[in-house]
Rosetta silent file (secondary structure, phi, psi, omega in degrees, C-alpha in Angstrom):
SEQUENCE: MSRYTGPAYKKSRRLNFSTLENGKDLAKRPFAPGVHGNERRRKLSEYGSQLQEKQKVRILYGLNEKQFRKVFERASKMKGITGENLLVLLESRLDNLVYRMGLATTRRGSRQLVNHGHITVNGKKVDIPSYTCKVGDVIAVKENSKSHPAILASLEATTSTKAFVEFDKKTLTGTYVRKPDRSELNSEINESMIVEFYNR
SCORE:     score description
SCORE:     0.000 S_00000001
   1 L     0.000  129.892 -177.958    0.010   -0.020    0.024 S_00000001
   2 L   -79.450  163.990 -175.909    1.395    3.378   -0.987 S_00000001
   3 L   -68.942  139.415 -179.952    1.686    6.322    1.409 S_00000001
   4 L   -69.997  125.974  178.366   -1.495    8.379    1.968 S_00000001
   5 L  -120.708   13.423  178.774   -1.213   11.807    0.398 S_00000001
   6 L   -79.736 -166.236 -176.912   -4.738   13.054    0.825 S_00000001
   7 L   -63.156  127.491  178.830   -6.130   15.575    3.312 S_00000001
   8 H   -69.878  -32.808  179.526   -4.540   15.170    6.780 S_00000001
   9 H   -64.129  -32.034  178.855   -7.571   16.658    8.455 S_00000001
  10 H   -64.696  -41.442  179.182   -9.762   13.857    7.173 S_00000001
  11 H   -66.793  -39.112 -179.041   -7.548   11.192    8.745 S_00000001
  12 H   -62.411  -44.627 -176.460   -7.487   13.140   12.022 S_00000001
  13 H   -68.363  -37.802 -178.412  -11.279   13.354   12.120 S_00000001
  14 H   -64.706  -37.500 -179.700  -11.668    9.679   11.288 S_00000001
  15 H   -90.547   -6.267 -175.226   -9.364    8.703   14.195 S_00000001
  16 L    54.687   47.907 -175.569  -10.555   11.486   16.535 S_00000001
  17 L  -154.325  130.819 -177.541   -6.850   12.277   17.075 S_00000001
  18 L   -75.570   99.541 -179.613   -4.752   15.231   15.951 S_00000001
  19 L   -72.903  -11.966  175.697   -2.203   13.698   13.551 S_00000001
  20 L   -95.599   -4.338  177.783   -0.640   17.179   13.158 S_00000001
  21 L    59.835   21.569  177.763   -0.229   17.465   16.929 S_00000001
  22 L  -123.815   -5.056  176.795   -1.551   21.037   16.973 S_00000001
  23 L    80.385  -11.042 -177.442   -5.309   20.429   17.412 S_00000001
  24 H   -63.404  -32.079 -174.988   -6.201   22.573   14.374 S_00000001
  25 H   -73.013  -12.456  178.586   -7.393   19.530   12.427 S_00000001
  26 H  -117.722   -1.142 -173.520  -10.130   18.857   14.978 S_00000001
  27 H   -64.087  -46.246 -174.865  -10.958   22.426   16.063 S_00000001
  28 L   -86.063  -41.467 -176.787  -13.761   23.202   13.586 S_00000001
  29 L  -130.530   82.776 -177.122  -15.251   19.748   12.971 S_00000001
  30 L   -83.186   47.892  176.643  -14.426   17.312   15.758 S_00000001
  31 L  -141.128  165.160 -173.715  -16.431   14.506   14.231 S_00000001
  32 L   -63.336  153.691  177.859  -15.801   11.808   11.645 S_00000001
  33 L   -72.345  163.096  177.044  -15.857   12.756    7.941 S_00000001
  34 L   104.437  170.623 -175.888  -18.823   11.867    5.663 S_00000001
  35 L   -60.161  -37.855 -175.152  -22.543   12.457    5.657 S_00000001
  36 L  -102.206   15.665 -175.759  -23.148   10.596    8.933 S_00000001
  37 L   -62.004  -25.768 -175.919  -19.951   11.805   10.615 S_00000001
  38 L   -83.611   -7.883  179.531  -21.828   14.036   13.127 S_00000001
  39 L   -77.416  164.494 -176.929  -23.742   11.045   14.453 S_00000001
  40 L   -60.886  134.828 -178.390  -22.594    9.223   17.576 S_00000001
  41 L   -71.565  144.476  178.313  -19.443    7.119   17.048 S_00000001
  42 L   -73.572  147.181  176.394  -19.798    3.353   17.359 S_00000001
  43 L   -74.218  128.853 -177.039  -18.144    1.626   20.278 S_00000001
  44 L   -83.333  150.613  171.300  -15.081   -0.282   18.993 S_00000001
  45 L   -73.501  173.378  178.181  -14.250   -3.867   19.779 S_00000001
  46 H   -60.105  -43.570  177.246  -10.963   -4.668   21.495 S_00000001
  47 H   -61.711  -42.867  178.350   -9.432   -5.503   18.131 S_00000001
  48 H   -62.898  -36.597  179.133  -10.842   -2.269   16.657 S_00000001
  49 H   -68.420  -43.693 -178.662   -9.353   -0.179   19.452 S_00000001
  50 H   -65.994  -40.333  177.921   -5.929   -1.784   19.011 S_00000001
  51 H   -63.619  -43.741  179.307   -6.055   -1.266   15.199 S_00000001
  52 H   -61.275  -37.498  178.905   -7.089    2.325   15.651 S_00000001
  53 H   -66.476  -40.960  178.102   -4.186    2.968   18.053 S_00000001
  54 H   -64.254  -41.692 -179.423   -1.743    1.506   15.533 S_00000001
  55 H   -64.717  -37.777  178.730   -3.225    3.594   12.731 S_00000001
  56 H   -56.615  -50.613 -174.868   -2.978    6.757   14.895 S_00000001
  57 H   -72.764  -40.741 -179.814    0.820    6.324   15.389 S_00000001
  58 H   -61.737  -43.515 -177.910    1.484    5.128   11.856 S_00000001
  59 H   -72.515  -40.272  177.598   -0.282    8.129   10.322 S_00000001
  60 H   -52.806  -44.445 -178.583    1.251   10.514   12.893 S_00000001
  61 H   -91.073   -6.864  174.566    4.758    9.584   11.801 S_00000001
  62 L    74.942   40.111  179.397    3.844    9.169    8.146 S_00000001
  63 L  -106.439  151.314  172.004    4.767    5.534    7.636 S_00000001
  64 L   -87.378  172.820 -173.173    3.154    2.919    5.398 S_00000001
  65 H   -57.926  -47.306 -176.001    2.148   -0.464    6.899 S_00000001
  66 H   -62.764  -43.006  178.479    5.259   -2.348    5.768 S_00000001
  67 H   -62.836  -47.515 -175.502    7.635    0.344    7.205 S_00000001
  68 H   -64.846  -37.076  178.916    5.750    0.502   10.507 S_00000001
  69 H   -65.752  -37.852  179.609    5.813   -3.305   10.902 S_00000001
  70 H   -66.592  -40.806  179.166    9.613   -3.325   10.372 S_00000001
  71 H   -63.604  -40.945 -179.533   10.097   -0.596   13.040 S_00000001
  72 H   -63.491  -43.266  179.752    7.948   -2.614   15.438 S_00000001
  73 H   -60.206  -41.639  179.741    9.926   -5.802   14.798 S_00000001
  74 H   -65.783  -39.119  177.918   13.143   -3.898   15.432 S_00000001
  75 H   -66.925  -33.316 -177.021   11.704   -2.442   18.664 S_00000001
  76 H   -73.984  -17.021 -179.671   10.629   -5.842   19.907 S_00000001
  77 L   -93.380   -9.728  178.991   14.235   -7.123   19.655 S_00000001
  78 L   -84.251  157.127  174.582   15.636   -4.258   21.771 S_00000001
  79 L   -70.467  149.477  177.273   16.047   -4.316   25.516 S_00000001
  80 L   103.845 -164.450 -177.098   13.387   -2.567   27.541 S_00000001
  81 L   -83.413  124.734 -175.706    9.648   -1.956   26.940 S_00000001
  82 H   -56.947  -44.182  179.488    8.691   -2.686   23.377 S_00000001
  83 H   -62.833  -40.265  176.767    6.123    0.081   23.125 S_00000001
  84 H   -70.484  -37.934  175.289    8.453    2.746   24.368 S_00000001
  85 H   -57.368  -41.623 -179.862   11.229    1.415   22.135 S_00000001
  86 H   -60.559  -46.506  179.965    8.871    1.785   19.176 S_00000001
  87 H   -67.345  -35.040  177.525    8.225    5.479   19.927 S_00000001
  88 H   -67.319  -40.329  179.916   11.938    6.179   20.479 S_00000001
  89 H   -65.278  -41.847  178.622   12.819    4.576   17.103 S_00000001
  90 H   -65.410  -38.835  179.792   10.095    6.678   15.393 S_00000001
  91 H   -70.358  -23.319 -177.842   11.339    9.845   17.102 S_00000001
  92 L   -83.349   -3.929  177.825   14.919    9.001   15.974 S_00000001
  93 E   -64.913  147.072 -175.833   13.989    9.099   12.298 S_00000001
  94 H   -65.811  -40.503 -179.234   15.720   11.942   10.422 S_00000001
  95 H   -64.076  -34.217  178.790   12.445   13.403    9.049 S_00000001
  96 H   -68.591  -41.334 -179.544   11.010   13.507   12.562 S_00000001
  97 H   -68.360  -35.309  174.830   14.089   15.212   14.070 S_00000001
  98 H   -62.126  -43.659  176.476   14.022   17.830   11.258 S_00000001
  99 H   -63.655  -44.732 -179.887   10.384   18.487   12.215 S_00000001
 100 H   -63.228  -30.484  178.763   11.226   18.582   15.930 S_00000001
 101 L   -79.447   -5.378  176.445   13.948   21.189   15.329 S_00000001
 102 L    87.994   13.363 -177.916   11.386   23.462   13.680 S_00000001
 103 L   -81.658   -8.610  174.382   12.784   23.330   10.151 S_00000001
 104 L  -148.617  151.669 -176.414    9.314   22.282    8.916 S_00000001
 105 L   -85.998  -18.070  177.438    5.818   22.860   10.303 S_00000001
 106 L  -132.734  162.325  175.104    4.702   19.256    9.507 S_00000001
 107 H   -70.513  -28.749  178.290    6.347   15.886    9.259 S_00000001
 108 H   -66.267  -42.397  179.538    5.238   15.711    5.607 S_00000001
 109 H   -64.413  -40.623 -177.356    7.102   19.011    5.004 S_00000001
 110 H   -68.825  -35.394  176.014   10.221   17.720    6.800 S_00000001
 111 H   -63.051  -38.498  179.743   10.198   14.547    4.704 S_00000001
 112 H   -67.674  -38.647  178.727   10.160   16.657    1.557 S_00000001
 113 H   -61.998  -42.814 -179.110   13.152   18.734    2.804 S_00000001
 114 H   -66.701  -46.132 -177.384   15.175   15.504    3.423 S_00000001
 115 H   -59.590  -35.728 -177.376   14.084   13.962    0.106 S_00000001
 116 L   -86.519    9.847  173.922   15.182   17.045   -1.834 S_00000001
 117 L    74.194   25.081 -178.824   18.649   16.932   -0.291 S_00000001
 118 L   -86.626   -9.363 -171.117   18.485   20.055    1.901 S_00000001
 119 E  -114.799  140.966  173.431   19.653   18.247    5.089 S_00000001
 120 E  -119.513  150.294  174.242   23.019   16.959    6.255 S_00000001
 121 E  -125.144  119.594 -175.988   23.888   14.620    9.142 S_00000001
 122 L    55.283   38.964  176.705   27.412   14.979   10.559 S_00000001
 123 L    84.664   -2.369  179.378   28.348   17.006    7.479 S_00000001
 124 E  -114.069  136.861 -178.819   27.152   14.518    4.882 S_00000001
 125 E   -67.928  132.933  177.814   24.010   14.939    2.784 S_00000001
 126 L  -129.136  118.452 -178.437   21.332   12.381    3.713 S_00000001
 127 L  -113.417   27.465  177.671   18.195   12.222    1.549 S_00000001
 128 L  -110.552  107.906 -176.717   16.538    9.209    3.252 S_00000001
 129 L   -60.451  -30.744 -176.967   13.779   10.338    5.574 S_00000001
 130 L   -83.490    2.262  179.113   13.723    6.994    7.457 S_00000001
 131 L   -53.859  126.682  178.801   17.447    7.283    8.302 S_00000001
 132 E   -86.577  119.630 -179.989   17.836    6.472   12.040 S_00000001
 133 L   -86.345  151.491  175.936   19.906    9.092   13.827 S_00000001
 134 L  -104.471  156.970  178.823   22.055    8.262   16.812 S_00000001
 135 L   -58.334  132.094 -177.911   22.403   10.331   19.980 S_00000001
 136 L    98.462  -12.795  179.317   25.037   13.004   19.290 S_00000001
 137 L   -64.716  137.593 -178.197   24.368   13.286   15.559 S_00000001
 138 E  -101.516  118.760 -177.725   24.567   16.799   14.225 S_00000001
 139 E  -108.492  129.519 -176.367   21.739   17.707   11.814 S_00000001
 140 E  -144.869  162.092  175.644   22.052   20.848    9.714 S_00000001
 141 E   -84.657  137.846  178.448   20.681   22.637    6.661 S_00000001
 142 L   -58.771  147.119 -176.590   22.983   22.541    3.615 S_00000001
 143 H   -53.911  -44.741 -178.173   24.850   25.803    3.035 S_00000001
 144 H   -81.297    6.644  178.887   23.147   26.576   -0.255 S_00000001
 145 H  -114.364    2.337 -172.919   19.698   25.818    1.234 S_00000001
 146 L   -68.011  -15.625  178.978   19.898   28.194    4.230 S_00000001
 147 L  -104.234   14.443 -178.135   17.785   30.829    2.417 S_00000001
 148 L   -61.583  125.896 -174.732   15.041   28.283    1.464 S_00000001
 149 H   -62.688  -32.298  179.474   11.745   30.181    1.974 S_00000001
 150 H   -69.867  -34.750  177.577    9.882   27.155    3.503 S_00000001
 151 H   -69.809  -45.434 -178.625   12.616   26.702    6.152 S_00000001
 152 H   -62.556  -40.470 -177.180   12.688   30.405    7.022 S_00000001
 153 H   -70.472  -36.181  176.179    8.915   30.548    7.296 S_00000001
 154 H   -64.920  -43.141  175.412    8.868   27.480    9.530 S_00000001
 155 H   -60.688  -33.490  178.393   11.541   28.878   11.821 S_00000001
 156 H   -68.932  -38.719 -179.369    9.527   32.010   12.255 S_00000001
 157 H   -77.338  -19.319 -178.038    6.425   29.969   13.259 S_00000001
 158 L   -85.452  122.513  179.878    8.361   27.777   15.712 S_00000001
 159 L  -102.006  -25.782 -178.755    8.618   29.103   19.232 S_00000001
 160 L  -150.493  163.556  178.091   10.152   26.091   21.078 S_00000001
 161 L  -127.501  165.028  178.643   11.702   22.677   20.490 S_00000001
 162 L   -69.185  151.810 -176.301   11.666   19.452   22.462 S_00000001
 163 L   -66.583  -20.324 -177.422   14.278   19.070   25.204 S_00000001
 164 L   -84.111   -2.032  173.119   15.892   16.056   23.508 S_00000001
 165 E  -127.170  146.339  172.075   17.063   18.206   20.556 S_00000001
 166 E  -115.692  143.765 -177.852   19.110   21.376   20.544 S_00000001
 167 E  -147.120  133.985  178.775   18.923   23.834   17.647 S_00000001
 168 E  -105.867  112.449 -176.687   20.769   27.015   16.737 S_00000001
 169 L   -69.949  -22.054 -178.581   18.589   29.289   14.544 S_00000001
 170 L   -74.865  -42.715 -178.234   21.603   31.371   13.508 S_00000001
 171 L   -96.281   -9.142 -175.475   23.636   28.511   12.062 S_00000001
 172 L    54.634   43.792  179.180   20.595   26.273   11.312 S_00000001
 173 E  -125.914  140.156 -178.508   22.347   23.408   13.009 S_00000001
 174 E  -135.029  165.395 -178.102   20.889   21.055   15.612 S_00000001
 175 E  -133.900  136.100  172.901   21.992   18.105   17.708 S_00000001
 176 E   -81.850   96.031 -166.865   20.128   14.976   18.776 S_00000001
 177 L   -73.780  -44.720 -176.587   21.086   15.302   22.420 S_00000001
 178 L  -160.388  166.120  178.180   19.466   12.248   23.970 S_00000001
 179 L   -73.699  142.141 -173.849   16.715    9.732   23.500 S_00000001
 180 L   -70.397  149.759  171.712   13.309   11.173   24.427 S_00000001
 181 L   -80.957  151.831  178.625   11.547   10.257   27.686 S_00000001
 182 H   -58.941  -34.111 -178.382    8.054    8.847   27.366 S_00000001
 183 H   -63.553  -22.792 -178.123    6.703   11.886   29.243 S_00000001
 184 H   -86.494  -10.933 -176.077    7.904   14.140   26.438 S_00000001
 185 L  -102.630  173.881 -172.853    5.911   12.385   23.725 S_00000001
 186 L   -52.872  121.015 -176.604    2.230   12.441   22.816 S_00000001
 187 L   -77.548  -13.711 -178.126    0.206   11.494   25.924 S_00000001
 188 L   -81.826   -6.994 -177.822   -2.797   10.452   23.778 S_00000001
 189 L   -92.343  133.582  176.330   -0.912    7.390   22.419 S_00000001
 190 L  -113.199   87.238 -171.990   -1.365    4.073   24.163 S_00000001
 191 H   -64.890  -24.818 -176.059    1.638    2.141   22.802 S_00000001
 192 H   -67.785  -26.458  178.155    0.814   -1.020   24.802 S_00000001
 193 H   -70.976  -29.984  178.883   -2.274   -1.488   22.596 S_00000001
 194 H   -72.213  -39.369  176.360   -0.040   -1.534   19.502 S_00000001
 195 H   -61.634  -42.486  178.674    2.121   -4.208   21.096 S_00000001
 196 H   -65.252  -39.679  179.288   -1.064   -6.250   21.843 S_00000001
 197 H   -59.429  -47.109 -178.029   -2.231   -5.746   18.227 S_00000001
 198 H   -76.346  -19.659 -178.753    1.000   -7.216   16.745 S_00000001
 199 L   -97.621   11.079 -179.874    1.212   -9.974   19.333 S_00000001
 200 L   -63.889    0.000    0.000   -2.315  -11.346   18.700 S_00000001
């Protein structure tokens, strides 16, 4: 299945979850899309709830099903809690860190910046959005991309960054300081349900 490129708001409304993490996608119409969207939502089965939780996280980080399954399998082989490992791996993706540093207003936008070769990791150009960064990696905007209008507009709109990344707006250089704590990530995600879904 190819990556969804349609309206993000529609997915957010279907899942009753802000996939843009800003709440704007649910502000005006906090009900499911379609003619009957304003009617009461049906109560989900246990399987349905687990599936919805998996879809929330998959769409939030912009992965297709095959990619998401691979990340989960990798997380399950790591030491520690599988659900938290999954979220840490997703947060360690290059496109996500570019988004967290404020170089793009959405993860979709950050993926495009990486794909188009505007980003370097430790001084080398990396154009693979799924590239997993290690703690200490230095992420920067390429010298000839520092005047890119989309990057400059995003930096103006960004007021703060997460504590696990550091970013210098003058040099457009950031560092992946440490792995994120669970408390720093989206509290609406119940990662244990994703683990249950894949372990059925």
